[in-house]
C-alpha positions as CSV (number, residue, x, y, z in Angstrom):
1,M,-0.2,0.0,-0.2
2,F,1.3,3.6,-0.8
3,Q,2.2,6.1,1.9
4,Q,0.8,9.5,1.6
5,F,4.2,11.1,1.2
6,A,7.3,9.1,-0.1
7,K,10.3,9.2,2.3
8,L,12.9,10.7,-0.1
9,S,16.6,11.4,0.2
10,T,18.4,14.4,-0.7
11,P,18.2,15.0,-4.6
12,P,19.1,14.7,-7.2
13,Y,17.1,11.8,-8.0
14,Y,14.4,10.9,-10.8
15,A,10.7,10.7,-10.6
16,V,8.6,8.7,-13.2
17,I,5.4,10.3,-13.5
18,F,2.7,7.9,-14.8
19,S,-0.7,9.7,-15.7
20,S,-3.5,7.4,-16.6
21,L,-7.0,6.8,-17.4
22,R,-8.6,3.4,-16.1
23,T,-11.1,1.3,-17.8
24,P,-14.1,0.7,-15.8
25,E,-13.5,-3.0,-15.2
26,D,-11.0,-4.2,-12.6
27,R,-9.9,-7.2,-14.3
28,G,-7.1,-8.1,-11.8
29,Y,-5.6,-4.6,-11.7
30,G,-6.0,-4.2,-8.0
31,A,-3.9,-7.5,-7.3
32,M,-1.4,-6.5,-10.1
33,A,-0.8,-3.1,-8.6
34,D,0.0,-4.3,-5.1
35,R,2.1,-6.9,-6.7
36,M,4.1,-4.1,-8.8
37,L,4.5,-2.0,-5.7
38,E,5.9,-4.9,-3.7
39,L,8.3,-5.8,-6.6
40,A,9.4,-2.1,-6.9
41,T,10.4,-1.8,-3.4
42,Q,12.6,-4.8,-4.1
43,Q,14.6,-3.1,-7.0
44,P,17.9,-1.8,-6.5
45,G,17.5,2.3,-6.7
46,Y,14.0,2.3,-5.7
47,L,13.4,5.2,-3.6
48,G,9.5,5.5,-3.0
49,A,6.2,6.2,-4.4
50,E,3.2,8.4,-4.2
51,S,0.0,7.7,-6.0
52,A,-3.8,8.9,-6.4
53,R,-6.8,8.3,-8.3
54,D,-10.0,10.0,-8.7
55,P,-13.7,8.5,-8.9
56,A,-13.8,8.9,-12.7
57,G,-10.7,6.8,-13.2
58,F,-7.8,9.6,-13.8
59,G,-4.7,8.8,-11.6
60,I,-1.2,9.8,-11.2
61,T,1.4,7.4,-9.8
62,V,5.0,9.1,-9.2
63,S,7.9,6.6,-8.3
64,Y,11.3,7.8,-7.5
65,W,14.4,6.4,-8.4
66,L,17.9,6.9,-7.7
67,S,19.0,6.7,-11.4
68,M,18.3,6.6,-14.9
69,E,19.8,2.8,-14.9
70,S,17.5,1.8,-12.1
71,I,14.5,2.9,-14.0
72,S,15.5,1.1,-17.0
73,D,16.2,-2.0,-15.1
74,W,12.5,-1.5,-13.6
75,K,11.1,-1.1,-17.2
76,A,12.9,-4.4,-18.3
77,N,11.8,-6.5,-15.2
78,A,10.1,-9.7,-16.7
79,E,7.2,-9.5,-14.0
80,H,6.6,-5.6,-14.8
81,K,6.9,-6.4,-18.5
82,I,3.6,-8.6,-18.1
83,A,2.0,-6.0,-16.2
84,Q,2.9,-3.3,-18.7
85,E,1.2,-5.5,-21.5
86,S,-1.9,-5.9,-19.3
87,G,-2.1,-2.3,-19.0
88,R,-1.9,-1.6,-22.6
89,R,-4.8,-4.5,-23.2
90,D,-6.9,-4.2,-20.3
91,W,-6.5,-1.5,-17.9
92,Y,-5.6,1.7,-19.4
93,A,-7.9,3.7,-21.7
94,H,-5.0,6.2,-22.3
95,Y,-1.5,7.1,-20.3
96,E,1.5,9.1,-20.5
97,L,4.9,8.4,-18.8
98,R,7.2,11.3,-18.2
99,I,10.7,11.0,-16.5
100,A,12.2,14.0,-14.6
101,R,15.3,15.0,-12.5
102,V,14.7,16.4,-9.3
103,E,16.9,19.1,-8.6
104,R,15.5,20.4,-5.7
105,A,12.9,19.2,-2.9
106,Y,11.5,21.0,0.2
107,S,8.6,20.2,2.7
108,K,6.5,21.5,5.4
């Protein structure tokens, strides 16, 4: 389960921003999302994640990574590849993914 705010180290690090519009049917999405979070936490370079979804199905998940290499390794993970294909086929009407380098961060 996601915490409200990821506990992150001092920048720089990378943010993978995944914006999506879900299809109405679950088709195993909840279980797969839980598994992907569990698996991501085991990946070298994973720093944390934050996620929100509105009742209409629009959501944003931001995962934080130490390096571009750790992001590439996560994208290439065999189990994650299965989830990606299921997402394209079954779970997302539309999605966009962006990667940004976090240079500065602060909080209250």
